[in-house]
ZAZA-727299 format. One record per residue: chain; residue number from 1; residue in one letter; y negated, z negated, x of N, C-alpha, C, O in turn. Coordinates in steps of 0.2 Angstrom, whole numbers. Layout:
BEGIN
   c     k   r     nyy     nzz     nxx    cayy    cazz    caxx     cyy     czz     cxx     oyy     ozz     oxx
   A   NUM   a       Y       Z       X       Y       Z       X       Y       Z       X       Y       Z       X
...
END
This chain:
BEGIN
   c     k   r     nyy     nzz     nxx    cayy    cazz    caxx     cyy     czz     cxx     oyy     ozz     oxx
   A     1   x       6       0       4       0       0       0      -6       0       4      -7      -4       9
   A     2   x     -11       5       3     -17       4       6     -22       0       1     -24       2      -4
   A     3   x     -23      -6       3     -26     -11      -1     -33     -10      -3     -37      -6      -6
   A     4   x     -33     -21       0     -37     -20      -4     -40     -23       1     -46     -25       0
   A     5   x    -101     -12     -18    -101     -17     -19    -108     -17     -22    -113     -15     -19
   A     6   x    -107     -21     -26    -113     -20     -30    -116     -27     -32    -113     -32     -30
   A     7   x    -122     -27     -35    -125     -33     -36    -122     -37     -41    -120     -35     -46
   A     8   x    -122     -44     -40    -119     -49     -45    -125     -53     -46    -126     -54     -52
   A     9   x    -128     -56     -42    -133     -61     -43    -139     -59     -39    -141     -61     -34
   A    10   x    -143     -54     -42    -148     -50     -39    -154     -54     -36    -156     -53     -31
   A    11   x    -155     -59     -40    -162     -62     -38    -160     -69     -35    -164     -74     -36
   A    12   x    -154     -70     -32    -152     -77     -30    -157     -78     -23    -157     -74     -19
   A    13   x    -160     -84     -23    -164     -85     -17    -159     -89     -12    -154     -91     -13
   A    14   x    -162     -90      -6    -159     -94      -1    -156    -101      -4    -151    -103      -2
   A    15   x    -161    -104      -7    -159    -111     -10    -153    -111     -14    -149    -115     -14
   A    16   x    -153    -105     -19    -147    -105     -23    -141    -103     -19    -135    -105     -21
   A    17   x    -141     -99     -14    -135     -98     -10    -132    -104      -7    -126    -104      -6
   A    18   x    -136    -109      -5    -134    -115      -3    -132    -120      -8    -129    -125      -7
   A    19   x    -132    -118     -15    -131    -122     -20    -125    -119     -24    -126    -114     -27
   A    20   x    -119    -122     -23    -113    -119     -26    -114    -118     -34    -112    -113     -37
   A    21   x    -117    -123     -37    -117    -123     -44    -121    -117     -47    -120    -113     -51
   A    22   x    -127    -116     -43    -131    -110     -45    -128    -103     -45    -128     -99     -49
   A    23   x    -124    -102     -39    -121     -96     -39    -115     -95     -44    -115     -90     -47
   A    24   x    -111    -100     -45    -106    -100     -49    -108     -99     -56    -105     -95     -60
   A    25   x    -114    -102     -58    -116    -101     -65    -119     -94     -66    -117     -91     -71
   A    26   x    -122     -91     -61    -124     -84     -61    -118     -80     -62    -118     -75     -66
   A    27   x    -113     -81     -58    -107     -77     -58    -104     -77     -65    -102     -72     -67
   A    28   x    -103     -83     -68    -100     -84     -74    -104     -80     -79    -101     -76     -83
   A    29   x    -110     -80     -79    -114     -76     -84    -113     -69     -83    -112     -65     -88
   A    30   x    -114     -66     -77    -113     -59     -76    -106     -57     -78    -106     -51     -81
   A    31   x    -101     -60     -75     -94     -58     -77     -93     -58     -84     -89     -53     -87
   A    32   x     -95     -63     -88     -94     -63     -95     -97     -57     -98     -95     -54    -103
   A    33   x    -103     -55     -96    -107     -49     -99    -103     -43     -98    -102     -39    -102
   A    34   x    -100     -42     -91     -96     -36     -90     -90     -36     -94     -87     -31     -96
   A    35   x     -86     -42     -95     -80     -42     -99     -82     -40    -106     -78     -37    -110
   A    36   x     -88     -42    -109     -89     -41    -115     -90     -33    -116     -88     -30    -121
   A    37   x     -93     -30    -111     -94     -22    -111     -87     -19    -111     -86     -14    -114
   A    38   x     -83     -22    -107     -76     -20    -106     -72     -20    -112     -69     -15    -114
   A    39   x     -73     -25    -116     -69     -26    -122     -72     -21    -127     -68     -18    -131
   A    40   x     -78     -19    -127     -81     -15    -132     -79      -8    -131     -78      -4    -135
   A    41   x     -78      -6    -124     -77       1    -123     -69       2    -122     -67       8    -123
   A    42   x     -65      -3    -122     -58      -2    -121     -55       1    -127     -57      -2    -133
   A    43   x     -50       6    -127     -47       8    -133     -40       4    -134     -37       5    -139
   A    44   x     -38       0    -129     -32      -4    -130     -33     -11    -132     -39     -12    -134
   A    45   x     -28     -15    -133     -29     -22    -135     -34     -25    -130     -34     -24    -124
   A    46   x     -38     -30    -133     -43     -33    -129     -42     -41    -129     -46     -45    -127
   A    47   x     -36     -43    -131     -34     -50    -131     -35     -53    -125     -38     -59    -124
   A    48   x     -32     -50    -119     -33     -53    -113     -40     -53    -110     -42     -58    -106
   A    49   x     -44     -48    -112     -51     -48    -110     -54     -54    -113     -58     -57    -110
   A    50   x     -53     -55    -119     -56     -61    -123     -54     -68    -119     -58     -72    -119
   A    51   x     -48     -68    -117     -46     -74    -114     -50     -75    -107     -52     -81    -106
   A    52   x     -51     -70    -104     -54     -71     -97     -62     -73     -99     -65     -77     -96
   A    53   x     -65     -69    -104     -72     -71    -106     -73     -78    -108     -77     -81    -106
   A    54   x     -68     -80    -112     -69     -87    -114     -68     -92    -109     -71     -97    -109
   A    55   x     -64     -90    -104     -63     -95     -98     -68     -94     -92     -67     -98     -87
   A    56   x     -72     -89     -93     -76     -87     -87     -81     -93     -85     -83     -93     -80
   A    57   x     -82     -97     -90     -87    -103     -89     -84    -108     -83     -87    -112     -81
   A    58   x     -77    -107     -82     -74    -111     -77     -76    -110     -70     -76    -114     -66
   A    59   x     -79    -104     -69     -82    -102     -63     -88    -107     -61     -89    -108     -55
   A    60   x     -91    -110     -66     -96    -114     -64     -94    -122     -64     -98    -126     -62
   A    61   x     -88    -123     -67     -86    -130     -67     -81    -132     -62     -80    -138     -60
   A    62   x     -77    -127     -59     -72    -128     -54     -76    -128     -47     -75    -123     -43
   A    63   x     -80    -133     -45     -84    -133     -39     -80    -136     -34     -76    -141     -35
   A    64   x     -81    -134     -28     -78    -138     -22     -82    -144     -20     -88    -144     -20
   A    65   x     -79    -149     -18     -82    -155     -16     -86    -154      -9     -91    -156      -8
   A    66   x     -83    -150      -5     -86    -149       1     -90    -143       1     -88    -137      -1
   A    67   x     -97    -143       3    -101    -138       2     -99    -132       7     -97    -133      12
   A    68   x    -100    -126       4     -99    -120       8    -105    -119      13    -111    -120      11
   A    69   x    -104    -115      18    -109    -113      23    -112    -107      20    -110    -104      15
   A    70   x    -118    -105      23    -121     -99      20    -117     -93      21    -117     -89      17
   A    71   x    -113     -92      27    -109     -87      28    -103     -87      23    -101     -82      20
   A    72   x    -100     -93      21     -95     -93      17     -97     -91      10     -93     -88       6
   A    73   x    -103     -93       8    -106     -92       1    -107     -84       1    -106     -81      -5
   A    74   x    -109     -81       6    -109     -74       6    -103     -70       4    -103     -65       1
   A    75   x     -97     -73       7     -91     -70       6     -89     -71      -1     -86     -67      -5
   A    76   x     -90     -77      -4     -89     -79     -11     -92     -74     -16     -89     -71     -20
   A    77   x     -99     -73     -14    -103     -68     -18    -100     -61     -18     -99     -58     -23
   A    78   x     -97     -59     -12     -95     -52     -11     -88     -51     -16     -87     -46     -19
   A    79   x     -84     -57     -16     -78     -57     -20     -80     -56     -27     -77     -52     -31
   A    80   x     -85     -60     -29     -87     -59     -36     -90     -52     -38     -89     -50     -43
   A    81   x     -93     -49     -33     -96     -43     -34     -90     -38     -35     -91     -33     -39
   A    82   x     -85     -38     -31     -80     -34     -32     -76     -35     -38     -74     -30     -41
   A    83   x     -76     -41     -41     -73     -42     -47     -77     -39     -53     -74     -36     -57
   A    84   x     -83     -40     -53     -88     -38     -58     -88     -30     -58     -87     -27     -64
   A    85   x     -88     -27     -52     -88     -19     -52     -82     -16     -54     -82     -11     -58
   A    86   x     -76     -19     -52     -70     -17     -54     -69     -17     -62     -66     -12     -65
   A    87   x     -70     -23     -65     -70     -23     -72     -74     -18     -75     -72     -15     -81
   A    88   x     -80     -17     -73     -84     -12     -76     -81      -5     -76     -82      -1     -81
   A    89   x     -78      -3     -70     -75       3     -69     -69       4     -74     -69       9     -77
   A    90   x     -65      -1     -74     -59      -1     -78     -61      -1     -86     -57       2     -90
   A    91   x     -67      -4     -87     -68      -4     -94     -71       2     -97     -71       3    -103
   A    92   x     -73       7     -93     -76      13     -95     -70      18     -96     -67      20     -91
   A    93   x     -68      19    -102     -62      24    -103     -63      31    -103     -58      35    -103
   A    94   x     -69      33    -102     -71      40    -102     -70      43     -95     -71      40     -90
   A    95   x     -68      49     -95     -68      53     -88     -62      53     -84     -61      56     -79
   A    96   x     -57      49     -86     -51      48     -82     -46      54     -83     -45      57     -89
   A    97   x     -44      57     -77     -39      62     -77     -32      60     -75     -32      56     -70
   A    98   x     -27      63     -77     -20      62     -75     -19      65     -68     -20      71     -67
   A    99   x     -17      61     -63     -15      63     -57      -7      64     -57      -4      69     -54
   A   100   x      -3      59     -59       4      58     -58       7      55     -64       4      50     -66
   A   101   x      12      57     -67      16      54     -72      23      54     -70      26      59     -69
   A   102   x      26      48     -70      33      47     -67      38      46     -73      36      44     -79
   A   103   x      44      48     -73      49      48     -78      49      41     -81      51      40     -87
   A   104   x      49      36     -77      49      29     -80      43      26     -83      43      21     -86
   A   105   x      38      31     -84      32      29     -88      26      27     -83      20      27     -85
   A   106   x      27      26     -77      22      25     -72      17      31     -72      19      36     -72
   A   107   x      10      29     -71       6      35     -71       0      33     -67      -2      27     -66
   A   108   x      -3      38     -64      -9      37     -60     -15      41     -63     -14      47     -64
   A   109   x     -20      38     -64     -26      42     -67     -32      42     -61     -31      38     -57
   A   110   x     -37      46     -62     -42      46     -57     -49      48     -61     -48      51     -66
   A   111   x     -54      46     -57     -61      49     -60     -65      48     -54     -64      45     -49
   A   112   x     -71      52     -54     -76      52     -49     -82      49     -51     -85      50     -56
   A   113   x     -84      44     -47     -90      40     -49     -95      42     -44     -94      42     -38
   A   114   x    -101      43     -46    -107      45     -42    -109      40     -36    -111      42     -31
   A   115   x    -108      33     -38    -110      28     -33    -104      26     -29    -105      21     -25
   A   116   x     -98      28     -30     -92      25     -27     -88      31     -24     -85      30     -19
   A   117   x     -87      36     -27     -82      42     -25     -76      42     -30     -77      40     -36
   A   118   x     -71      45     -28     -65      45     -32     -61      39     -32     -60      36     -26
   A   119   x     -59      36     -38     -55      30     -38     -49      32     -42     -49      37     -46
   A   120   x     -44      28     -41     -37      29     -44     -35      23     -48     -37      18     -46
   A   121   x     -32      24     -53     -29      19     -58     -22      20     -59     -20      24     -62
   A   122   x     -18      15     -57     -11      14     -58     -10      10     -64     -12       5     -65
   A   123   x      -5      13     -68      -3       9     -74       4       8     -74       8      14     -75
   A   124   x       7       2     -74      14       2     -74      16      -5     -77      12      -9     -79
   A   125   x      23      -5     -79      26     -11     -82      31     -13     -77      36      -9     -75
   A   126   x      31     -19     -75      36     -22     -70      41     -27     -74      38     -31     -78
   A   127   x      47     -26     -74      52     -30     -77      53     -37     -75      59     -39     -73
   A   128   x      48     -40     -73      48     -47     -71      42     -51     -74      37     -48     -75
   A   129   x      43     -58     -75      37     -61     -78      31     -62     -73      32     -61     -67
   A   130   x      25     -63     -76      19     -63     -73      19     -68     -67      17     -66     -61
   A   131   x      22     -74     -67      22     -78     -62      25     -76     -56      23     -77     -50
   A   132   x      31     -72     -57      34     -69     -51      30     -64     -47      30     -64     -41
   A   133   x      27     -60     -51      23     -54     -48      17     -57     -45      15     -55     -39
   A   134   x      13     -62     -48       8     -65     -45       9     -69     -39       6     -68     -34
   A   135   x      15     -72     -38      17     -76     -32      18     -71     -26      16     -73     -21
   A   136   x      21     -65     -28      22     -60     -22      15     -57     -20      14     -56     -14
   A   137   x      11     -56     -24       4     -52     -23      -1     -57     -20      -6     -55     -17
   A   138   x      -1     -64     -22      -6     -68     -20      -3     -74     -15      -5     -74     -10
   A   139   x       2     -78     -18       4     -83     -14       8     -81      -7       7     -84      -2
   A   140   x      11     -75      -8      15     -73      -2      13     -66       0      16     -62       3
   A   141   x       6     -65       0       3     -59       2       5     -57       9       5     -51      11
   A   142   x       5     -62      14       7     -61      21      14     -58      22      15     -56      27
   A   143   x      18     -58      17      25     -56      18      25     -49      15      31     -46      15
   A   144   x      20     -46      13      20     -39      10      23     -34      14      26     -29      12
   A   145   x      22     -34      21      24     -30      25      32     -30      26      35     -25      29
   A   146   x      35     -35      23      42     -36      24      46     -31      18      52     -29      19
   A   147   x      42     -30      13      45     -26       8      42     -19       6      44     -15       2
   A   148   x      36     -18       9      32     -12       7      31      -8      14      27     -10      18
   A   149   x      35      -3      15      35       1      21      28       4      22      27       6      28
   A   150   x      24       4      18      17       7      19      12       2      22       7       4      24
   A   151   x      15      -4      22      11     -10      25      14     -12      32      20     -14      31
   A   152   x      10     -12      37      13     -15      43      12     -23      43      16     -26      46
   A   153   x       6     -25      41       5     -32      42      -1     -34      37      -6     -30      36
   A   154   x      -1     -40      34      -6     -43      31      -7     -50      33      -3     -54      33
   A   155   x     -13     -51      36     -14     -58      39     -21     -61      36     -26     -58      35
   A   156   x     -20     -67      34     -26     -71      31     -30     -74      37     -27     -78      41
   A   157   x     -36     -72      37     -40     -74      43     -44     -80      41     -45     -84      45
   A   158   x     -46     -81      35     -49     -87      33     -49     -88      25     -49     -83      21
   A   159   x     -48     -94      23     -48     -96      16     -54    -100      15     -57    -104      18
   A   160   x     -57     -98       9     -64    -101       7     -63    -104       0     -63    -100      -5
   A   161   x     -62    -110      -1     -61    -113      -7     -54    -111     -10     -49    -109      -6
   A   162   x     -53    -111     -17     -47    -110     -20     -46    -102     -22     -40    -100     -22
   A   163   x     -51     -98     -22     -51     -92     -25     -52     -86     -20     -51     -80     -21
   A   164   x     -55     -87     -14     -57     -82      -9     -54     -82      -3     -53     -88       0
   A   165   x     -52     -77       0     -49     -76       7     -51     -70      10     -53     -65       7
   A   166   x     -52     -70      17     -53     -65      21     -47     -62      24     -43     -67      27
   A   167   x     -45     -56      24     -39     -54      26     -40     -48      31     -45     -44      31
   A   168   x     -35     -47      35     -34     -41      39     -28     -37      38     -22     -40      38
   A   169   x     -28     -31      36     -22     -27      34     -21     -21      38     -26     -18      40
   A   170   x     -15     -20      40     -13     -14      44      -9     -10      40      -4     -12      38
   A   171   x     -11      -4      39      -7       1      35      -3       6      40      -6       8      45
   A   172   x       3       7      38       7      11      42       5      19      41       2      21      36
   A   173   x       6      23      47       5      30      46      10      33      41      15      31      40
   A   174   x       7      38      38      11      42      33      17      46      36      16      47      42
   A   175   x      22      48      33      27      52      36      24      58      39      20      62      36
   A   176   x      26      60      45      23      66      49      17      64      52      13      69      54
   A   177   x      14      58      51       8      56      54       2      60      51      -3      61      54
   A   178   x       3      62      45      -2      66      41      -9      62      41     -14      64      42
   A   179   x      -8      56      39     -13      51      40     -11      45      45      -6      42      43
   A   180   x     -15      45      50     -13      40      55     -14      33      53     -17      32      47
   A   181   x     -12      28      57     -13      21      55     -20      19      54     -25      21      58
   A   182   x     -21      15      48     -28      13      47     -27       5      46     -22       2      45
   A   183   x     -33       2      47     -33      -5      46     -40      -7      42     -44      -3      41
   A   184   x     -39     -13      39     -45     -15      34     -46     -22      35     -42     -26      37
   A   185   x     -53     -24      35     -54     -31      34     -58     -32      27     -63     -29      26
   A   186   x     -55     -36      23     -57     -37      16     -58     -44      14     -55     -49      17
   A   187   x     -62     -45       9     -63     -51       6     -60     -50      -1     -61     -45      -4
   A   188   x     -55     -55      -3     -52     -55      -9     -53     -61     -13     -54     -66     -11
   A   189   x     -54     -59     -20     -55     -65     -24     -50     -65     -30     -49     -59     -33
   A   190   x     -47     -70     -31     -41     -70     -36     -44     -75     -42     -46     -81     -40
   A   191   x     -43     -73     -48     -45     -77     -54     -39     -77     -59     -36     -72     -60
   A   192   x     -37     -83     -60     -31     -84     -65     -34     -87     -71     -36     -93     -71
   A   193   x     -34     -84     -77     -37     -87     -83     -32     -86     -89     -32     -80     -91
   A   194   x     -29     -91     -91     -25     -90     -96     -19     -86     -94     -16     -87     -89
   A   195   x     -17     -81     -98     -11     -77     -96     -13     -71     -93      -9     -66     -92
   A   196   x     -19     -70     -90     -22     -65     -86     -24     -66     -79     -27     -72     -78
   A   197   x     -22     -62     -74     -24     -63     -68     -28     -57     -65     -26     -51     -67
   A   198   x     -33     -58     -62     -37     -53     -59     -38     -54     -51     -40     -59     -49
   A   199   x     -36     -49     -48     -36     -49     -40     -40     -44     -38     -39     -38     -38
   A   200   x     -46     -46     -35     -51     -41     -33     -53     -41     -26     -52     -46     -23
   A   201   x     -55     -36     -23     -57     -36     -16     -62     -30     -14     -63     -25     -18
   A   202   x     -64     -30      -8     -68     -25      -5     -69     -26       2     -67     -32       5
   A   203   x     -70     -21       6     -71     -22      13     -77     -26      15     -82     -27      11
   A   204   x     -76     -30      21     -82     -34      23     -82     -34      31     -78     -31      34
   A   205   x     -87     -37      33     -88     -38      41     -85     -45      43     -87     -50      39
   A   206   x     -81     -45      48     -79     -52      50     -79     -52      58     -75     -48      61
   A   207   x     -83     -56      61     -84     -55      68     -78     -56      72     -78     -53      78
   A   208   x     -74     -60      70     -68     -62      74     -62     -57      74     -57     -57      77
   A   209   x     -64     -51      70     -59     -46      69     -62     -39      70     -64     -36      66
   A   210   x     -63     -38      77     -67     -31      78     -62     -25      77     -56     -27      76
   A   211   x     -64     -19      78     -59     -14      77     -54     -14      82     -55     -16      88
   A   212   x     -48     -12      80     -41     -13      84     -39      -6      87     -40      -1      84
   A   213   x     -37      -7      93     -35      -1      97     -29       2      93     -24      -1      91
   A   214   x     -29       9      92     -24      12      89     -24      13      81     -20      16      78
   A   215   x     -30      10      79     -31      10      71     -38      13      70     -43      11      74
   A   216   x     -39      16      65     -45      18      62     -47      13      57     -43      12      52
   A   217   x     -53      10      58     -55       5      53     -58       9      46     -63      11      46
   A   218   x     -54       8      41     -56      11      35     -59       6      30     -60       0      32
   A   219   x     -61       8      25     -65       4      20     -62       5      13     -60      10      11
   A   220   x     -62      -1      10     -59      -1       3     -64      -5      -2     -68      -9       0
   A   221   x     -64      -3      -8     -68      -7     -13     -73      -3     -17     -76       2     -14
   A   222   x     -74      -5     -23     -71     -11     -26     -63      -9     -28     -62      -4     -30
   A   223   x     -59     -14     -26     -52     -13     -28     -50     -19     -33     -53     -24     -33
   A   224   x     -45     -18     -37     -43     -23     -42     -36     -22     -44     -34     -17     -46
   A   225   x     -33     -28     -45     -26     -28     -49     -27     -33     -54     -29     -38     -54
   A   226   x     -25     -30     -60     -25     -35     -66     -18     -36     -69     -14     -31     -70
   A   227   x     -16     -42     -69      -9     -43     -72      -9     -47     -78     -13     -52     -79
   A   228   x      -5     -45     -83      -5     -48     -89       2     -47     -93       5     -42     -92
   A   229   x       5     -52     -96      11     -51    -100      11     -45    -104       6     -44    -108
   A   230   x      16     -41    -104      17     -35    -109      17     -38    -116      21     -43    -117
   A   231   x      13     -36    -120      13     -38    -127      19     -38    -130      23     -33    -131
   A   232   x      22     -44    -133      28     -44    -136      34     -45    -132      40     -45    -134
   A   233   x      33     -45    -125      38     -46    -120      36     -50    -114      34     -47    -109
   A   234   x      35     -56    -115      33     -60    -109      37     -60    -103      34     -62     -98
   A   235   x      43     -57    -103      47     -57     -97      45     -51     -93      48     -50     -88
   A   236   x      40     -47     -96      38     -41     -92      30     -41     -91      27     -45     -94
   A   237   x      28     -38     -85      21     -39     -84      18     -32     -83      21     -27     -80
   A   238   x      12     -31     -87       8     -25     -86       4     -26     -80       0     -30     -79
   A   239   x       4     -21     -76       0     -21     -69      -5     -15     -69      -2      -9     -70
   A   240   x     -11     -16     -69     -16     -11     -68     -19     -12     -61     -21     -17     -59
   A   241   x     -19      -6     -57     -22      -6     -50     -27      -1     -49     -26       5     -50
   A   242   x     -33      -3     -48     -39       1     -47     -39       1     -39     -40      -4     -36
   A   243   x     -39       8     -37     -39       9     -29     -45      13     -28     -46      19     -31
   A   244   x     -49      11     -23     -55      15     -21     -55      14     -13     -56       8     -10
   A   245   x     -54      19      -9     -53      19      -2     -57      25       1     -57      31      -1
   A   246   x     -60      23       7     -63      28      11     -59      28      18     -59      23      22
   A   247   x     -54      33      19     -49      32      24     -53      34      31     -50      33      36
   A   248   x     -59      36      31     -62      38      37     -59      44      41     -53      46      38
   A   249   x     -61      47      46     -58      52      50     -59      59      46     -62      59      41
   A   250   x     -56      64      49     -57      71      47     -51      72      43     -46      75      45
   A   251   x     -51      71      36     -45      73      32     -47      77      26     -52      75      23
   A   252   x     -44      82      24     -45      86      18     -45      82      12     -40      78      12
   A   253   x     -49      83       7     -49      79       1     -42      80      -3     -40      75      -6
   A   254   x     -39      86      -2     -33      87      -6     -27      82      -3     -23      80      -7
   A   255   x     -27      81       4     -22      77       7     -24      70       5     -19      66       3
   A   256   x     -30      68       5     -32      61       3     -29      59      -4     -26      54      -5
   A   257   x     -31      64      -8     -29      62     -15     -22      62     -16     -19      58     -20
   A   258   x     -18      66     -13     -11      66     -14      -8      60     -11      -4      57     -14
   A   259   x     -11      58      -5      -8      52      -1      -9      46      -6      -5      41      -6
   A   260   x     -15      45      -8     -17      39     -12     -13      38     -18     -11      33     -20
   A   261   x     -13      43     -22      -9      43     -28      -2      42     -27       1      38     -31
   A   262   x       1      45     -22       8      43     -20       9      36     -18      14      33     -19
   A   263   x       4      34     -14       5      27     -12       5      22     -17       9      17     -17
   A   264   x       1      23     -23       2      19     -28       8      19     -32      11      14     -34
   A   265   x      11      25     -33      18      26     -36      23      22     -32      27      19     -34
   A   266   x      23      23     -25      27      20     -20      27      13     -21      32       9     -21
   A   267   x      21      10     -21      20       3     -21      23       0     -27      27      -5     -27
   A   268   x      23       3     -33      26       0     -39      34       0     -38      37      -5     -40
   A   269   x      36       5     -35      44       5     -34      46       0     -29      51      -3     -30
   A   270   x      42      -1     -24      44      -6     -19      43     -13     -21      48     -17     -20
   A   271   x      38     -14     -26      37     -20     -29      43     -22     -33      46     -28     -33
   A   272   x      45     -17     -37      51     -18     -42      57     -20     -38      61     -25     -40
   A   273   x      59     -16     -33      65     -17     -29      65     -24     -25      70     -27     -25
   A   274   x      59     -26     -23      58     -32     -20      59     -38     -25      63     -43     -23
   A   275   x      56     -38     -30      57     -43     -35      64     -43     -38      67     -49     -39
   A   276   x      68     -38     -39      75     -38     -41      79     -41     -35      84     -45     -37
   A   277   x      78     -40     -29      81     -43     -24      80     -50     -24      85     -54     -23
   A   278   x      74     -53     -25      73     -60     -25      77     -63     -31      79     -69     -30
   A   279   x      77     -60     -37      81     -63     -42      88     -63     -41      91     -68     -42
   A   280   x      91     -58     -37      98     -58     -36      99     -64     -31     105     -67     -31
   A   281   x      95     -65     -26      96     -70     -21      96     -77     -24      99     -82     -22
   A   282   x      92     -78     -30      91     -84     -33      97     -86     -38      97     -91     -41
   A   283   x     101     -81     -39     106     -81     -44     112     -86     -42     117     -87     -45
END
């Protein structure tokens, strides 16, 4: 998987950046507004959106006892920005075109956004409960390279509070080295509200992780994965993955589009196979 920015609190002053409550309240208001627009534009069920919106006030109540530094606060803000922008993109149902449809129902859609470029949207159903999927994608993210051959390594560089991490991801070269090895430094924000999980991220700068020899430093974001139980079947999970990546380097757009859409399809298959193995081992 090739993993995983826009204004959230536009008028936040330095004093507010040092004040966790101020930032979280601003984030709660802004994200709630975006979720409201998402619900209005969505053509599908909006129950899960309402759950997130009702619980978004928790952003202002779940405060850390230890104050964050100014740099840490900037990372928290970036994570919230990625979350807000991703939800806004996914909430707009117009303009999506089909890239790939698989026999099992998996599909990849795409659209071009003037301020972002081409984004891809994977829609799949995983035959495992949400907790199992969430555990692999969030709690065990550093083990992703063990089951996804498109990923060489995921390393957590820093944790900030309960919801935000800085990661370094190394992506493997594609077969035939059509696309050489890339790496990413990302800020990731995870929110779990009721029966819905939102995992958002975007590229960031991190002084302790300069560009690596043998890798092209690519950029991603906003990216987002949304997990929620399949309606009427709580043992299955609906996964939506918004992918936005600039691979850098000299690559034809046709190759990039093919690689990214295939990467999403492959990810779904690798995730299913891994979860099935985990279930078999626990039996």
